[in-house]
Each structure stands twice: as C-alpha cells, then as structure tokens.
ROMI-626236 format. One record per residue: residue number from 1; residue in three letters; y negated, z, x of N, C-alpha, C in turn. Coordinates in pm, 1 decimal, padded with zeros to 6 digits. Atoms other than C-alpha are relative to their C-alpha. Example, Ala and Ser with C-alpha at 12.3 -4.5 7.8 and 13.67 -1.06 7.14 Angstrom:
BEGIN
+-----+-----+----------+----------+----------+----------+----------+----------+----------+----------+----------+
|   n | res |   nnorth |      nup |    neast |  canorth |     caup |   caeast |   cnorth |      cup |    ceast |
+-----+-----+----------+----------+----------+----------+----------+----------+----------+----------+----------+
|   1 | ala |  00119.0 |  00000.0 |  00089.0 |  00450.0 |  00780.0 |  01230.0 | -00120.0 |  00000.0 |  00090.0 |
|   2 | ser |  00119.0 | -00006.0 | -00082.0 |  00106.0 |  00714.0 |  01367.0 | -00109.0 |  00073.0 | -00077.0 |
+-----+-----+----------+----------+----------+----------+----------+----------+----------+----------+----------+
//
This chain:
BEGIN
+-----+-----+----------+----------+----------+----------+----------+----------+----------+----------+----------+
|   n | res |   nnorth |      nup |    neast |  canorth |     caup |   caeast |   cnorth |      cup |    ceast |
+-----+-----+----------+----------+----------+----------+----------+----------+----------+----------+----------+
|   1 | met |  00109.1 | -00062.4 | -00075.9 |  09402.6 |  01862.3 | -03261.8 |  00035.7 |  00043.9 |  00162.1 |
|   2 | glu |  00000.7 | -00033.9 | -00143.0 |  09391.6 |  01896.7 | -02860.5 | -00064.0 |  00172.7 | -00010.6 |
|   3 | lys |  00040.3 | -00121.4 | -00002.1 |  09429.2 |  02255.7 | -02751.7 | -00110.0 |  00048.8 |  00099.6 |
|   4 | leu |  00158.4 | -00017.7 | -00058.9 |  09041.2 |  02399.9 | -02596.9 |  00063.7 | -00013.1 |  00129.4 |
|   5 | glu | -00015.4 | -00032.3 | -00165.0 |  09218.2 |  02498.4 | -02264.8 |  00066.2 | -00152.3 |  00076.1 |
|   6 | ser | -00044.3 |  00107.7 | -00061.4 |  09369.4 |  02121.1 | -02218.7 | -00115.9 | -00094.6 | -00004.3 |
|   7 | val |  00115.3 |  00103.7 |  00015.8 |  08973.7 |  01963.2 | -02270.7 | -00064.2 |  00024.6 |  00145.0 |
|   8 | phe |  00057.0 |  00001.0 | -00137.1 |  08837.4 |  01854.7 | -01925.4 | -00148.1 |  00093.3 | -00014.8 |
|   9 | phe |  00158.0 | -00053.4 | -00025.5 |  08456.7 |  01987.7 | -02018.3 |  00022.2 |  00144.4 | -00031.5 |
|  10 | tyr | -00051.5 | -00126.4 |  00039.4 |  08633.2 |  02305.4 | -02150.4 |  00011.7 |  00057.0 |  00148.5 |
|  11 | his | -00048.6 | -00048.9 | -00135.6 |  08724.5 |  02358.9 | -01758.3 | -00111.1 | -00033.9 |  00056.1 |
|  12 | leu |  00081.8 |  00015.1 | -00076.6 |  08428.3 |  02209.9 | -01629.8 | -00127.5 |  00101.1 | -00004.1 |
|  13 | glu |  00114.8 | -00150.8 |  00071.9 |  08183.2 |  02503.8 | -01854.7 |  00022.0 |  00072.3 |  00086.8 |
|  14 | lys | -00013.4 | -00125.3 | -00098.4 |  08365.7 |  02727.6 | -01712.5 | -00003.0 |  00054.7 |  00108.9 |
|  15 | ala |  00041.5 |  00012.1 | -00158.2 |  08355.3 |  02620.9 | -01335.8 | -00152.3 |  00023.7 |  00006.5 |
|  16 | ile |  00182.1 |  00001.8 |  00002.7 |  07951.6 |  02592.0 | -01389.6 | -00040.7 |  00142.1 | -00027.3 |
|  17 | lys |  00023.9 | -00152.3 |  00030.1 |  07956.7 |  02948.0 | -01543.2 |  00044.0 |  00084.7 |  00121.6 |
|  18 | ser | -00005.3 | -00056.8 | -00113.3 |  08129.7 |  03068.5 | -01262.2 | -00076.3 |  00002.8 |  00140.7 |
|  19 | tyr |  00083.3 |  00041.9 | -00148.6 |  07947.9 |  02912.3 | -00983.4 | -00144.4 |  00099.6 | -00033.1 |
|  20 | arg |  00177.2 | -00072.9 | -00004.4 |  07601.1 |  03040.7 | -01171.2 |  00021.1 |  00122.1 |  00007.3 |
|  21 | gln | -00033.5 | -00140.5 | -00018.6 |  07773.1 |  03377.9 | -01164.1 | -00012.8 |  00053.9 |  00133.0 |
|  22 | phe | -00007.9 | -00012.1 | -00145.6 |  07812.3 |  03359.0 | -00785.6 | -00101.4 | -00030.2 |  00031.5 |
|  23 | ala |  00131.7 |  00031.6 | -00092.4 |  07497.9 |  03229.7 | -00684.4 | -00076.5 |  00105.2 | -00076.3 |
|  24 | gln |  00115.8 | -00091.8 |  00078.0 |  07292.6 |  03477.2 | -00952.5 |  00057.9 |  00143.6 |  00075.9 |
|  25 | asn | -00040.9 | -00104.4 | -00073.4 |  07491.5 |  03756.5 | -00735.5 | -00028.7 |  00002.9 |  00103.5 |
|  26 | lys |  00066.9 |  00027.9 | -00089.8 |  07386.0 |  03602.2 | -00449.4 | -00129.2 |  00037.9 |  00055.8 |
|  27 | leu |  00159.4 | -00029.0 |  00041.8 |  07036.7 |  03625.7 | -00539.9 | -00021.7 |  00204.9 |  00007.3 |
|  28 | asn |  00013.5 | -00116.0 |  00031.8 |  07081.9 |  03992.2 | -00643.6 |  00019.1 |  00049.3 |  00142.9 |
|  29 | ser | -00069.8 | -00065.5 | -00154.2 |  07267.2 |  04098.0 | -00297.6 | -00122.3 | -00015.9 |  00084.3 |
|  30 | asn |  00127.8 |  00048.1 | -00076.4 |  06953.1 |  03982.2 | -00112.8 | -00151.0 |  00045.5 | -00104.1 |
|  31 | ala |  00143.1 | -00100.4 |  00023.9 |  06706.5 |  04221.8 | -00322.0 | -00082.5 | -00137.9 | -00097.1 |
|  32 | leu |  00062.1 |  00092.7 |  00068.0 |  06598.8 |  03877.6 | -00517.1 |  00011.7 |  00056.8 | -00162.2 |
|  33 | thr | -00000.9 | -00047.4 |  00139.8 |  06504.2 |  03972.7 | -00889.6 | -00053.8 | -00122.7 | -00084.4 |
|  34 | ile |  00072.1 |  00139.3 |  00062.5 |  06438.3 |  03589.9 | -01008.0 |  00166.4 | -00053.8 | -00057.4 |
|  35 | thr | -00137.7 |  00095.5 |  00042.4 |  06711.3 |  03356.2 | -01188.9 |  00037.7 | -00058.5 |  00072.7 |
|  36 | ile | -00032.2 |  00132.2 | -00082.7 |  06877.1 |  03089.0 | -01029.5 | -00087.6 | -00125.1 | -00034.8 |
|  37 | asp |  00104.0 |  00110.0 |  00071.8 |  06642.7 |  02851.9 | -01257.5 | -00114.3 |  00018.8 |  00082.2 |
|  38 | gln |  00134.0 | -00022.0 | -00075.5 |  06337.1 |  03046.7 | -01113.5 |  00046.4 | -00057.9 |  00168.3 |
|  39 | trp |  00003.9 |  00062.8 | -00151.6 |  06473.8 |  03001.2 | -00741.9 | -00003.0 | -00104.5 |  00010.3 |
|  40 | leu |  00015.4 |  00126.7 |  00014.0 |  06529.0 |  02640.5 | -00801.3 | -00103.2 | -00052.8 | -00029.1 |
|  41 | val |  00130.0 |  00063.0 |  00050.7 |  06165.0 |  02570.7 | -00948.3 | -00077.6 |  00045.8 |  00103.8 |
|  42 | leu |  00106.2 | -00044.1 | -00094.2 |  06017.4 |  02795.3 | -00665.1 |  00067.1 | -00113.8 |  00140.0 |
|  43 | lys | -00050.8 |  00092.6 | -00171.6 |  06221.3 |  02596.6 | -00383.4 | -00055.6 | -00146.4 | -00013.8 |
|  44 | val |  00055.3 |  00096.2 | -00002.6 |  06132.8 |  02261.3 | -00532.0 | -00118.7 | -00021.7 | -00014.8 |
|  45 | leu |  00143.4 | -00021.4 | -00002.2 |  05770.7 |  02344.6 | -00570.2 | -00030.7 |  00050.3 |  00147.8 |
|  46 | ser |  00039.3 | -00033.3 | -00140.0 |  05761.6 |  02478.6 | -00214.6 |  00033.4 | -00145.8 |  00074.2 |
|  47 | asp | -00038.1 |  00088.4 | -00081.5 |  05900.4 |  02157.6 | -00073.6 | -00074.5 | -00156.5 | -00083.5 |
|  48 | asn |  00093.1 |  00109.3 |  00021.7 |  05679.8 |  01938.0 | -00280.5 | -00116.4 |  00050.5 | -00090.9 |
|  49 | gln |  00131.2 | -00103.1 |  00059.4 |  05339.9 |  02106.0 | -00373.1 | -00080.2 | -00083.8 | -00079.1 |
|  50 | asp |  00096.5 |  00148.8 |  00106.3 |  05172.3 |  01759.3 | -00533.3 |  00086.3 | -00022.6 | -00145.1 |
|  51 | ile | -00085.5 |  00034.8 |  00101.7 |  05484.8 |  01753.8 | -00795.6 | -00070.6 |  00025.3 | -00128.1 |
|  52 | thr |  00052.1 | -00025.8 |  00169.7 |  05384.7 |  01718.9 | -01181.3 |  00110.4 |  00092.9 | -00044.2 |
|  53 | gln | -00062.0 | -00041.9 |  00068.2 |  05549.7 |  01888.4 | -01426.0 |  00116.7 | -00064.4 | -00049.9 |
|  54 | thr | -00064.3 |  00078.2 |  00048.7 |  05735.1 |  01635.6 | -01564.4 |  00116.4 | -00062.7 |  00175.9 |
|  55 | glu | -00057.0 |  00075.0 | -00149.0 |  05875.4 |  01512.3 | -01177.4 |  00100.1 |  00136.8 | -00002.4 |
|  56 | leu | -00048.9 | -00130.6 | -00048.3 |  05962.9 |  01902.5 | -01147.0 |  00133.9 |  00036.5 | -00123.0 |
|  57 | ala | -00079.5 | -00013.2 |  00108.1 |  06147.7 |  01908.5 | -01462.7 |  00127.2 | -00097.6 |  00000.0 |
|  58 | glu | -00104.9 |  00080.9 | -00076.7 |  06360.2 |  01608.0 | -01348.3 |  00058.2 |  00035.4 |  00092.1 |
|  59 | arg | -00078.9 | -00025.9 | -00127.4 |  06442.6 |  01754.8 | -01018.1 |  00097.9 |  00110.0 | -00014.8 |
|  60 | val | -00107.4 | -00116.0 |  00055.7 |  06580.2 |  02072.7 | -01185.9 |  00071.5 | -00033.5 | -00096.6 |
|  61 | phe | -00086.3 |  00086.4 |  00104.8 |  06765.4 |  01875.5 | -01468.3 | -00013.6 |  00149.3 | -00139.8 |
|  62 | lys |  00037.7 | -00053.1 |  00120.2 |  06576.2 |  02078.7 | -01733.2 | -00118.5 | -00075.2 | -00082.7 |
|  63 | asp |  00071.9 |  00088.0 |  00051.8 |  06356.8 |  01937.5 | -02008.3 | -00172.1 |  00098.2 |  00021.8 |
|  64 | lys |  00116.1 | -00064.4 | -00047.6 |  05939.1 |  02043.5 | -01969.0 | -00023.4 |  00124.4 | -00098.2 |
|  65 | ala |  00044.8 | -00131.1 |  00054.1 |  05929.0 |  02308.8 | -02202.4 |  00098.2 |  00095.4 |  00028.0 |
|  66 | ser | -00103.8 | -00089.7 | -00100.8 |  06237.1 |  02500.9 | -02017.3 | -00110.9 | -00007.2 |  00108.2 |
|  67 | val |  00081.8 | -00050.7 | -00105.9 |  06026.1 |  02462.0 | -01725.4 | -00133.1 |  00063.5 | -00028.8 |
|  68 | thr |  00123.6 | -00066.6 |  00014.7 |  05709.6 |  02563.4 | -01889.2 |  00030.2 |  00154.4 | -00007.3 |
|  69 | arg | -00075.8 | -00134.3 |  00028.6 |  05913.2 |  02899.5 | -01987.7 |  00016.8 |  00070.4 |  00141.7 |
|  70 | ile | -00058.9 | -00036.1 | -00119.1 |  06053.7 |  02923.6 | -01611.3 | -00165.6 |  00051.8 |  00082.4 |
|  71 | ile |  00137.1 | -00045.7 | -00062.4 |  05675.8 |  02927.0 | -01467.0 | -00112.6 |  00010.3 | -00046.6 |
+-----+-----+----------+----------+----------+----------+----------+----------+----------+----------+----------+
//
C-alpha cells in the first residue's frame, strides 16, 4: 500500500485546509466574526437576491441541509 504522503488527494486536502485557514485569518483580521462558509453564502445572496435555497446550495458547493445550518 502506498504511503499517505504520496497520494495526490492527501496533498489536495492539505492545500484546501491551508487556504481555508488563510482565508479565515483574513476575515478575523478585518473584525469579521463569521466563517468562510457564512461569508460565501452572504456574498452569493447579496449578488443574487432572488435565488432559491437549492440554487444557493449549488453555488456554494454545499448540500441544502448545510446551507440551512449556515443561514
């Protein structure tokens, strides 16, 4: 079995986690006490005020239950 460090998806997940930490730190440094996911939902809603929850979920890459928790 190959080592975890040699699997592409391991490195992809690690990069995504690093990016999310960076982005969250940027929000925090601007005195925004919301998560990246909350910011993304607010941004999409701001740009598309007549969007449905299903469309919103698709645009933020979440399922409807996750979007419900966020909003």
